[in-house]
N, C-alpha and C positions, 0 to 999 in steps of 0.2 A: 504494500500500500504506500509505503514511503517513496518508493521509486516512481509510482504512478503520480503521486502528488508533485514530486520534483519534475517529472516530465510535463505535467500540466502547467506548472509555474514557468518552466523553460519556454513552452509554446507561447504563453502570455507575454513573456519578456521579449521574445523574438518578434512578436506582432503587437507591440505595445500600443501604437496609435489606434489600430483596429479594435483592440481589446478595450481601450478607454472609451471609444465611441459606442461600442456594443454595451459596455457597462452602463452608460447613461441611458441608452435606449431601452435596454432590457430591464434596468432598474425601474424606470418610469412605467413601462408597460406592466411589469410584475406587480408593482405597488398599486397601480390603478386597477388592475384586474382583481386584486384581493380586496381593496377598500376603495371603492369608486367615490363615495361621497366624502370621505375623510380627507381633510387637508394634511399634507405631509411636507416635511422639510426637503428641499431639493438636494441637500447633502445626503439625506437618507437614500434618495434614488441612486446616487453614485455608490454608496456603501453596499446597498442591497445588490446593485448591478455588478459590482466588482466581485462580491462573494458568489453571485450567480454565474459569472463568467468562469470563475475557478471551478465551481461545482459542475458546470456543464462540460468543461474540458476534462475534468476528472472522470465524469461518467462516460464520456466518449472513449477515453483510454481504458477505463476499468472494464467496460463491457465489450471491448474489442471492436468497436464500430469504426475506429480510425482507418482500418484497412478498406472497409467498404466505402467510406467517404473519400479516401484517396483515389479510388477508381473513377469517381465522378468529380474531379478536381474543380471543374467550373462551378459547382454548387457548394464549394467549401465554405464560402462566406455565409451562404444561406443556412447551412447546417450549424455553423458556429453561432450565428444569431439565434437560431432556434434552440440550441443547447443553452445559450446564455439566458434566454427568456424562461425556459423551463427551470433552470437553476434559480433564477431570480424569483420566479413564482413560488418555489419551495421556500426560499429564504424569507420572502415577504409574508408567506402564510405563517411561518414560525414567528416572525416579528409581530404580526397581527394577533396571533393566538396568545402570546405571552405579554402583550402590552396591556396596560390598565385601560379600561373603557370608561 
């Protein structure tokens, strides 16, 4: 698991600009999907998105989907954004579940 986490961090560092943009987009989308009416801090979008990007890359590597995604390399950005959104959704759900109402 440690090797997978290191590989996910290495991928994020190699594609830093794309990862930062995806973090903001996925964090916003994930937070708004979970709590549409609630006002949230824009910094929270980035934090949730950054954790979501890491979680998404970790899941891609852990489940062995990277080999399949590499075969259709023209859709790599789409799958990265989709994984970041799913990861952000999971993180935002946990934040919403544990936050005081």
